C-alpha positions in Angstrom: 37.7 40.3 -59.6 36.9 38.0 -62.5 38.3 35.0 -60.6 36.2 35.9 -57.5 33.0 36.3 -59.6 33.6 33.0 -61.3 34.2 31.4 -58.0 31.1 32.9 -56.5 29.0 31.8 -59.5 30.5 28.2 -59.4 29.7 28.1 -55.6 26.2 29.3 -56.2 25.6 26.7 -58.9 27.0 24.0 -56.7 24.8 25.0 -53.8 21.8 25.1 -56.1 22.6 21.7 -57.5 23.1 20.4 -54.0 19.7 21.8 -53.0 18.0 20.2 -55.9 19.6 16.9 -55.1 18.6 17.2 -51.4 15.0 18.0 -52.5 15.0 15.0 -54.9 16.4 12.8 -52.1 13.7 14.1 -49.7 11.0 13.2 -52.2 11.9 9.5 -52.3 9.9 8.3 -49.3 6.3 7.0 -49.8 4.1 7.0 -46.8 2.7 3.6 -45.8 0.9 4.5 -42.6 1.1 6.8 -39.5 0.2 6.5 -35.9 0.2 9.0 -33.0 0.6 8.3 -29.3 3.1 7.2 -26.6 4.3 3.8 -25.5 1.8 1.2 -26.4 -1.1 3.6 -26.5 -1.2 4.8 -30.1 -4.0 5.5 -32.6 -3.8 5.1 -36.4 -3.9 8.6 -38.1 -3.2 7.6 -41.7 -6.4 8.9 -43.1 -6.4 12.0 -41.0 -2.8 12.7 -42.3 -4.0 12.3 -45.9 -6.7 14.9 -45.3 -4.2 17.3 -43.9 -1.7 16.6 -46.7 -4.3 17.5 -49.3 -4.3 21.2 -48.1 -1.2 21.7 -46.1 2.5 21.2 -46.9 3.5 22.1 -43.3 1.6 22.0 -40.1 2.1 22.1 -36.3 1.2 18.7 -34.8 -0.6 17.8 -31.5 -3.8 16.4 -30.0 -5.9 19.1 -31.7 -4.6 18.0 -35.1 -5.9 14.5 -34.8 -8.8 15.2 -32.4 -7.7 12.6 -29.8 -5.3 12.2 -26.9 -4.4 8.5 -26.9 -2.0 8.8 -23.9 -3.2 11.6 -21.5 -0.4 13.1 -19.4 2.4 11.8 -21.7 4.4 13.5 -24.5 3.2 11.9 -27.7 4.9 11.2 -31.0 3.7 11.1 -34.6 5.3 8.2 -36.4 5.2 8.1 -40.2 6.1 4.7 -41.6 7.6 4.9 -45.1 9.2 3.0 -48.0 11.9 4.3 -50.3 12.5 3.6 -54.0 14.6 0.6 -53.2 11.9 -1.0 -50.9 13.8 0.0 -47.8 11.7 0.9 -44.7 12.2 4.0 -42.6 10.2 5.5 -39.7 10.0 9.3 -39.2 9.2 10.4 -35.7 8.0 13.9 -34.7 7.4 14.9 -31.0 4.1 16.5 -30.0 4.1 20.2 -30.8 6.7 20.0 -33.6 6.2 21.2 -37.2 5.8 18.6 -39.9 7.1 19.4 -43.5 5.6 17.1 -46.1 8.3 18.0 -48.7 10.2 14.8 -48.1 7.3 12.5 -48.8 6.1 11.4 -52.3 2.5 12.2 -53.1 2.1 14.4 -50.1 -0.5 16.7 -51.6 -2.2 14.0 -53.7 -3.6 12.0 -50.7 -4.4 9.0 -52.8 -0.9 7.5 -53.4 -0.1 6.2 -50.0 -1.5 4.5 -46.9 -3.5 1.3 -46.3 -0.4 -1.0 -46.4 1.4 -3.0 -43.6 4.1 -1.0 -41.8 6.7 -3.7 -42.5 6.7 -6.8 -44.6 4.4 -9.4 -43.0 3.4 -7.2 -40.1 -0.3 -7.7 -39.3 -2.4 -7.1 -36.2 -4.9 -9.3 -34.4 -8.1 -7.5 -33.6 -9.1 -7.3 -30.0 -12.4 -5.4 -30.3 -14.0 -2.5 -32.1 -16.1 0.6 -31.3 -18.2 3.0 -33.4 -19.2 6.5 -32.3 -17.8 9.9 -31.3 -16.9 11.8 -28.1 -18.1 9.7 -25.2 -21.0 8.0 -27.1 -19.6 4.7 -28.4 -21.2 1.4 -29.2 -19.3 -1.9 -29.2 -19.4 -3.3 -32.8 -17.0 -6.2 -32.4 -19.5 -8.9 -33.2 -20.9 -7.0 -36.2 -17.4 -6.7 -37.5 -16.9 -10.4 -37.1 -20.0 -11.0 -39.2 -18.6 -8.7 -42.0 -15.3 -10.5 -41.7 -16.8 -13.9 -42.3 -17.7 -12.8 -45.8 -14.3 -11.2 -46.3 -15.8 -7.9 -47.1 -14.2 -4.5 -47.8 -16.9 -2.0 -47.0 -17.7 1.7 -46.6 -18.3 2.3 -43.0 -21.2 4.3 -41.4 -24.5 4.1 -39.5 -26.1 1.8 -42.1 -23.4 -0.9 -41.9 -23.7 -1.1 -38.1 -27.4 -0.4 -37.8 -27.1 2.3 -35.2 -26.3 6.0 -34.8 -24.7 6.3 -31.3 -24.0 10.1 -31.7 -26.7 11.8 -33.9 -25.5 14.8 -35.8 -21.8 14.2 -35.2 -19.2 12.7 -37.5 -18.4 9.3 -36.1 -15.4 7.0 -36.3 -14.7 3.3 -36.3 -11.9 2.4 -33.8 -10.3 -1.0 -34.1 -8.2 -2.0 -31.1 -5.5 -4.5 -32.2 -2.2 -6.1 -31.2 0.9 -6.9 -33.2 2.7 -10.3 -33.0 5.3 -8.7 -30.7 2.7 -7.4 -28.3 2.5 -3.8 -29.5 -1.0 -2.4 -29.1 -2.4 0.0 -31.7 -5.7 1.7 -32.5 -6.8 2.0 -36.1 -9.3 4.8 -36.6 -11.5 5.2 -39.7 -13.8 8.3 -40.1 -17.5 7.8 -41.1 -18.0 6.9 -44.7 -14.4 5.9 -45.2 -13.6 2.7 -47.1 -12.3 0.0 -44.6 -9.8 -2.5 -46.0 -8.7 -5.2 -43.6 -5.5 -6.4 -45.2 -3.7 -5.2 -42.1 -5.4 -7.7 -39.8 -4.5 -11.3 -39.3 -7.1 -14.1 -39.2 -9.6 -11.5 -40.6 -12.2 -13.9 -42.0 -11.6 -16.8 -39.6 -13.4 -15.1 -36.7 -10.4 -15.9 -34.5 -10.2 -12.5 -32.8 -12.1 -10.4 -30.2 -13.5 -9.6 -27.9 -10.7 -8.5 -25.7 -9.7 -5.7 -23.4 -9.0 -2.2 -24.7 -5.2 -1.8 -25.1 -3.8 0.1 -22.1 -7.2 0.3 -20.4 -6.5 -2.0 -17.5 -9.0 -4.7 -16.3 -11.7 -5.8 -18.7 -14.5 -5.5 -16.1 -14.3 -1.7 -15.8 -17.9 -0.7 -16.8 -20.8 -0.4 -14.4 -24.1 -1.2 -16.1 -26.6 1.7 -16.0 -29.5 0.0 -17.9 -30.2 -2.3 -20.8 -32.8 -2.6 -23.6 -33.7 -5.1 -26.3 -35.3 -4.6 -29.7 -34.8 -3.1 -33.1 -35.3 0.5 -34.5 -37.7 2.4 -32.3 -39.3 -0.8 -30.9 -37.3 -1.5 -27.8 -38.1 -2.7 -24.3 -36.3 -2.2 -21.0 -34.7 -5.5 -19.9 -32.5 -4.2 -17.0 -34.2 -6.2 -14.3 -34.3 -9.3 -16.4 -30.6 -9.0 -17.1 -30.0 -8.7 -13.4 -31.8 -12.0 -12.8 -29.7 -13.7 -15.5 -26.5 -12.2 -14.2 -27.1 -13.6 -10.8 -26.6 -17.1 -12.1 -24.9 -16.8 -15.5 -21.6 -15.1 -16.5 -22.3 -16.0 -20.2 -25.5 -16.7 -22.0 -26.9 -16.8 -25.6 -29.3 -14.0 -26.1 -32.6 -13.8 -28.0 -36.4 -13.6 -27.7 -36.5 -16.6 -25.3 -34.1 -14.9 -23.0 -36.4 -12.0 -22.4 -39.7 -13.7 -23.0 -40.8 -11.3 -25.7 -40.4 -10.2 -29.3 -40.6 -6.4 -29.4 -40.0 -6.2 -33.2 -41.3 -9.3 -35.0 -39.6 -10.1 -38.2 -36.5 -8.0 -37.5 -33.1 -8.8 -36.2 -32.9 -7.4 -32.7 -30.1 -6.3 -30.5 -29.4 -6.1 -26.8 -27.9 -2.8 -25.8 -26.1 -2.5 -22.4 -25.4 1.1 -21.4 -22.3 1.4 -19.1 -20.1 3.9 -17.4 -16.4 3.6 -16.6 -14.5 4.9 -13.5 -13.9 8.2 -15.2 -17.6 8.8 -15.9 -17.4 8.1 -19.6 -20.5 6.3 -21.0 -20.4 3.5 -23.5 -23.0 1.3 -25.2 -22.3 -2.4 -25.7 -24.4 -3.9 -28.5 -25.1 -7.6 -29.1 -27.0 -9.0 -32.0 -29.8 -11.5 -31.5 -28.5 -15.1 -30.8 -25.0 -13.9 -30.0 -23.1 -14.8 -26.8 -23.1 -12.2 -24.0 -20.1 -12.3 -21.6 -20.5 -10.4 -18.3 -16.7 -10.4 -17.6 -16.3 -6.8 -18.7 -18.9 -5.4 -16.4 -18.4 -4.6 -12.7 -20.8 -6.2 -10.2 -22.2 -8.5 -12.9 -23.5 -11.2 -10.6 -23.8 -9.0 -7.5 -26.7 -6.8 -8.8 -24.8 -3.6 -8.0 -26.0 -1.9 -11.2 -29.1 -0.7 -13.0 -31.8 1.8 -12.1 -29.6 4.6 -13.3 -30.1 7.1 -16.1 -28.4 6.5 -19.5 
């Protein structure tokens, strides 16, 4: 009996020690970043994962967790890119609907000790374009982002930085559509008021990026123009018909007061807003700052006049 008790105690202590070692081993991975999606249609969910980690050690993961379905009709995966104590890299993959346990990740509940680093040494992404908004109310902010990039700024993102509120009363996001050197498309998403750091992006302050097609979205010219206006703040004029006239003979043009023959907001930097709708009925606003170049390639029927005179 004494031998059996001693054996049981030794076995229990060994299992306990093994469990402690396993826990310690599981705690050695530091999260670098995370994305969610399928194939080449993924969205960066690093910051959302940080928010979840601050209050939940375990959670069941899916579209509702991240508030987006980047690949409709496909089974998606959460990928968590990590680095261990020896600077080795490992990717953890979790299928949609599975339960995530944060016990194996360093700083899981802290939320501030991981994220915002390249996935692998030297891996950077080239920006294709950027949107700002929520739901089906988005505005193209690619050119504004290029202006910020030219000063090599790290900034806190929101309505003020982009000069517009495309979805009043709703928490908005900045989505940056980008492509890696090996052709892998990825969407980086930053919630309103988040700090945006562009160390992940190549050629950031050179302006050698964008505009380009949305990753996985098919042809560029998928938006039918509904209407267009020009101005600043609440001083804007409808320029839909004038834009039709320009489109009939020009695919690209430099835009400003002379283009539309008026200055609706003297002394202020004005923007041209083109309201469009895609083949699925989703609406989107394209915004161009005064004196920037407008390219009609992304709009259906640009030169044919098969647009306009539609509600927003």
